[in-house]
N, C-alpha and C positions, 0 to 999 in steps of 0.2 A: 504493500500500500504506500501511496505517496505521503510523506511526512508533512506535518504542518509547516515546517521551515521550507521545505521544497516547494509547497504550494504557494507560499508567500513570495518566494523567489520567482516563480513562474508568472504570478500576477504582476509583480514589479517590472519584469521584462516586457510584459505586454502593454503596459501603460505608456502613453506618449510623454516625453519629457518636455511638455509645453512650458515655454518661458525660460527653459534652461539653455538652449542652444540658439545662437543668433548667427545668421549668415551675413558676412560683411560684403558690401558692394562698394565700388570706388568710382561711381559715375560722377560724383561731386565731392568737393572737399569735405563736407560734413559727414560723408559716408566713410571716411577714413579713420574715424575715431574707434577706440577699442571696444570690442564686443564683450558681452558678459561671458564669464567662464562657466562652462557646464557644471551644474551643481551635482556633487556626489557626496558620499558620506564624509562628513567633516573630519579631517585628520587632526592630530595634534599640531599645534602651531609650530612653525620653524623658528629657531633662534638665528640660524645662519643660512645663507643661500650662496651657492657657487654656481655660476653659469660658465660652462666651457663652450667656446665657439671655435670649431675647426674651420677656419676660413677656406671656403671652397670644397669642404669635405662632403661631397654628395654621396649618394648611395653606392655608386660604382667605386668611388674612392674607398669607402668603408670596406666593401667586399674585397678589393684588391689588397688593401692594407691588412685585412684579416689573414689572407693567404700568405702575404709576404712575411708577416710576423711569425706565423707558424713555420714557414720554410726556413727562416733564420734559425729556428731551433731544430732543424732537421726533420720536420714533419712534412706531410703532404700539403697541409695548410688549409684546405677547404673546411675541415672540421673545427678549426680554431675559432675562438671568440675573443674579440677585443674587450678590454676591461669594461667599457660602458655597455657592451652588448649583453651583459648579464643583468642589467637593470630590468625590473619587472614592468615598467610603464613606458609606453611608446606611442608616439603620434607622428603623423605626417604634417609638414608645415608648408604652406603656400608662400612663396617668396617674392612675388612680383612687387614692383614699386607702383605708385599711383599713375605714373606716366610711362612705365616701361614694363614690357612683358618679361624680359630677362633683366634681372636687377644688378645693382652694384652693392658693395659692402656698406656704403654710407647710408643709403636708404633702408637697407635691411637691418643694420645694426641700430639705426634710429628707431625703427619699429619696435625692436626688443627693449630699448632703454627709455622710450617715451610713451609707448602705448598707441602710437599713431603711425600708420603707413604714410610715407611721403614720397617726394620726387627722387629720382636717381641723382646721386652726386651731391646731396646736401646733408647737413648734420644738425639735428636738434631743432629744426624749423618745420612748420607745417607745409602741406602741399599747395597752399595758396601762394607761397613765396616763389618767385622766379629765381632759378639758380644764378648765382653770380651778382645778385643785386643786394647790396648791403642794407638799404632801407627796408626792403621786403623781409630780410632776415630779422631785423629789429622789430618789425611789426607783427611777426608771426612766430614767437618763440613757443617751444613745446616744453612740458615738464621733463626734467632729467632725473632718472633714477639715482644717479650718483649724488645729486644735490639733496634729494629727499632722504637718502640714507644718512648723510651727515646731519641734516636738520633734525632727524629723529634720534640722534645720539648713537648710531651704530658706527662701527669701523668700516672703512672703504678701502678696497684693494683693486689694483689694475695690473695685470701681468700680460705681456705679449712678446712674441719673437719679432715683431715689426717695430717701426718707429712708434713711440708712444703717442705721436701726433697723427698716426695713420687712422684711417676711417673707423675701424672697429673699436679700438681703445678710446678714440676721441669721442665716440658716441656716448660714453659714460658721463662725460663732464662738459662737453662743448656744444655750442651752437654756431654754425657757420654757413654762409650762403654758398660756399664751395668747399668741398673736402680738400682741395689742393691748397687752401690758404693756411698751410702749416706754419709758415714764417711770415713776418710782415713784408718781406721782399716778394712774397707770392701774391699779395693783394694788388690787383691792377691799380694804376695811378688814379683812374677816374672813380675808384671805390674807396680810396684811402681818405682818412680824415672825416669820415661820416659816422664814426662811433663803433665800427666793427673791429673786434680784436682778432688777431691771428690765433691759431689753435695752440701754438706753443705758449703764448702769453696767457691764454685761458687756463692751461694746465698749471702754470706758475701761480696763477691767482686762485686756483681751486683748493678746496679742502679735501685731503685724502690722507690715508695712513701709510699705504704702500703703493708705489707705482714703479714698475720694473719693465724695462724694454730697451729699445735702441732709440736713435734719433738725436744724438748729441748736437749735431751741426746746427739745427734750427733754434737752439736755445742760447747760442753764443754769437757775439760779434767776432769779426776777423782778428781783433787784437787779443781775444781770449782763447780762441780756438782756431786752428789753422783753416778748418773748413767752415768757420762760422758764417751764418747767413742773415744775421740781424742788420737792420739799417744802421743802428748805433754800433760802431766798431768795438766799443768797450762793453757791450751788453753781456750780462751774466744772469740770466733768468733763474737758473738753479740756485745761485747764491741768494737772490732775492727771496725765493721760495723758502729756503732754509732759514734765513733770518726772520722771516715773518712767522714761521711755524715751529721754530726750534727743531728743525729736522736735520737729517744727514744726507748728503749727496755722495753716492758711491759710483765707481767706474769699473770695478772688477768683481768677480765672484768672491775673491778673498776679502775685499773691502765690505761687501754685503754681509758676509758671515760674521765679520767683526763689528759691524755697526750696532749701536745700542738698541736693545730690544724694546725699550720704553719710549722711543722717539720715532716720529714719522721718517720714512726713508724714500728717497728718490734715486732709482738706479738707472743710469744711462751707460750702456755697455758697448755701444758701437756708434760711429757717426751716422750710419744709416740703419738698415735692418740687421738683426743678428745673423751670424754665419749659419748657413745650411748645415744640418746635422751631417750630411754626406761629405762636407768639406772641413769639418771640425778637426783640429789637431788635438792630440792627447793633452798637451799643455796649454790649451786655450784659456785665456783669462775670462772668457765669457761664461756665465752660468747657462745651463740648459733650461728648457721649459720646466722640467721636473724640479730642478734646483730652485728656480724662482717661485714655483708653486709651493714648495716646501717652506721657503722663507716667508712667503706671504701668509700661509695658514698659521704657521707658528706665531707670527707677530699679531695677526688679527684675532686669534683665539683669546688673547689676553684681555680683550674688551668684554666685560661682563654683560653688556647689552646685545652682543652678537655682531655679525658682520655680513657685508655683501662683497663677494669677490668675482670679478670677471677675468677669465683666463683665455687668451686667444692663441691658438696655434696658427699664426698668420702666414707662415711660409709654405704651408701646403698649397695655398693659392698661388704664390709666386712661382713655385716649381711647375704647376700646371700651366700657367701662362707661358712659361718657357718651353712647354712641350716635353718636360723631363719627368716622366712618371716615377722613376726610381727615387728621385729627390723628394717628390711629393709623398711617397709611401714611407720613406724614412722619417719625414716630419710627422706623418700621421701616427706612426708607431711610437714616437716620442710623446706625442699628444696623449695617446692612450696610457702611456706610462705615468704621465702627470695626473690623469684622472684616477688611476689606481692609487697613487699616493694620497689623493684627497679622500678616497673611500677608506683607506687604511688608517688615516690620521684625523678623522672627524667622528663625532658621535652620530650614528645613523638615526637616532631618535630625535635629534634636534637640528640636523643639517639637510636641507634640500639640495641635491646635486643634480643639475641638468646638463646634458651634452647635446649640442646641435651644430648646425652649420648656418652661415648666413645665406649661402647660395651654393649651387653645384657648378660643375664644369662639363664641357663637351667631351668627356672621357669615357672610353668604351673598353669592354672586355669581350672578346669574340674569337671565333675561329675553330671551335670544337677541339680544344686541346685535351689531352688525356689527364686523368686525375693525378694531381701532384706535379704537373708540368711547371717548370720554372715560370713564375708569374711575370718575370722581366725578360723572358726568352722567346724563342720562336714557337709557333704552334706545331706541336707534335701530336698526332691523333692517337687514340687508343689502338693497341695492337690487335690486328685481325678484326676490325670493326667494319665488316662488309666492304663496299667499294671505297669508303672513306678511311679504311684502316691502313695500317702499315706495319713496320717492324718494331714500333714502339720507340724508335730512336730518330728516324728521319723526319724532317719537317715537311708539312704540306706545302705545295707550291701553288701560287696564284696563277691567273691566266697569262701573266707575262713570264712565267717560268721561274719566278723567284719566291723564296719563302717570305713569311710575314709574321709579325709579332702578335701576341695575344692582346697587348695593350695598345691603344691608339687614340687619336683625337679626330673629331669632326673638322677641326680647323686648327691653324697655328703655324709656328715657324718650321714645323716638320712637313709642311705642304710639299707635294711632289714637285710643283713648278718652282719652289723656292730652292730646290737642290741645284747646286752648280756642278756642271760637268766640264772636264777638261776637253780640249779639242780632240785628243787622241783616246778618249774614253770609249772603249768598245761597247759599253752598255748604253751609250747615249740615246740610241733609237728606242730603247725600252721605256725611257721616261721615268725610271725609278731606280735609284741605287739600291744596293743590298741593305736590308734593314739593320739597324744597330740594336744591340742587346746589352743588358747589364745596367747597373745602377746609374751610371752617368750618361746613358744613351738618350738621344732625343727621338722620341717615337714619331713615326710618320703620321701625317695628317692629310685629310682629304682636300680641304680648302686652304690655300697658302695665305697666311696672315703673319704679320710681324709679331703678334702676340695672340695666343689662344684665348678664346672668350669664355665667359661664364655660361652655364646652362640654366634653363628656366624651369626645370622640373622641381617637384617638391623635395624637401630635405627631411631627414629624420630628427626627432627630438626624443631623447632617452631621459628617464628621470627615476630617482630613488630618494626616499626620505619623506618627511612631512610635507604634504601637499602634492606629492608625486602622482597621486591617483587622478588628479585633474588633467594629466597629460594623456590624452586618448583621442582617437578619431583623426579627422583631417581638420586642421585649424589654420586660422590666419596668423601670420608671424607676429603681429602686435599683441596677440593674446598671451604670448610668453610674458610680457610685462604684467598683465593682470594676474597670471599664475604666481609670479614672484610676489606681488603685493598681497595677494590673498593668503599665500603661505606664511607671510610674515604677520598676518593679522591686521593689515592696513586696509581700511575701507575707503 
């Protein structure tokens, strides 16, 4: 017989969730505001929230990284699970910007940190504002999660492998008419003097407890730093920030480890972005993403009121833009390692951990390779698999008589027409050189472009901890902001 509990569950499943789920449209600016979060059984309130953003870490990247990580341990790889794939709660996230079918990191990260979808290329301002117009930016500011965190007395942390002024980390604390206004020298002459601050100045003026990443150059004038980019040759924004907040500025992993634990810390470890994991030397002075995550969590946990931490694996995206899948997968594996550190070093009863991407890439896995085939190698089919089979060692050949790799791109610098041939190249008439393999290879692409582009499909959102049960179904990207606020008990 059906138990009373089972009958109740069946009845609950049959009832419509009226008023609980709202579909967002973006035909007008007012439609871009955050939708209500689907109501589920109310979990215990979170004290801390950590949002991990793998920049450009679409579904295909997760799959390939899963295999790559397993193969690095000598396994076939397909059965492996990345750290965050073990989380119980999962949703698909729609990533479009209000004026773009395929988005960029500024519009998507703004959605997550302001609760409002907006235009491509802008930070912290509403979709009513035209990109690149200072007065529009001043007229249409959005709420910023980073500001509210500090106003409510929580600790705030920002960690990234990119410049701290790059789009995703900047979405935590800044409003800008153009994501490229990282330094005052980047603001066009006709937009200067109207009241808009560049992003580096906004970080120097912001309240935070931990900010770790790259981008030294945009914080200094040329007299202070060889690659300084401030209009004022003697500018030193980190020193101004430290004096105002009693903080410490560090430039190496060793300095970060030695910095006082009871003071705010600003870490600037490279003039630009941090070094790719695939290019790191054993004696590198730069901390890894896991190192920075560990330092941030250790420092932020000291606040009895809790904390919000955003961690970005930003160079996944950069490697994809370069058409170098191996570099992207190394970055994704390090990103998963940082997530595992957070899981192991926070209290699951009081910390909501979410893992997502801001957008995807036009990155593909194809060709019927056999189980355990080198994910960075040529397509070798299963042995004896009918007419598509082989000896288990020889690669399949394309119509031009050449092998091809499992991983590839729909567009990018690996485009066939972008390949240069010498005059005496015997293969010139084939139009395609032999494919490259290995971690430093540049995969071939269908459409030749100087830089591979983002993809427009949904990305995944994984969650564990208090409030994680709200992560389900197919949601708009700005709902992530509402999930965070609801988990913290903010109405």
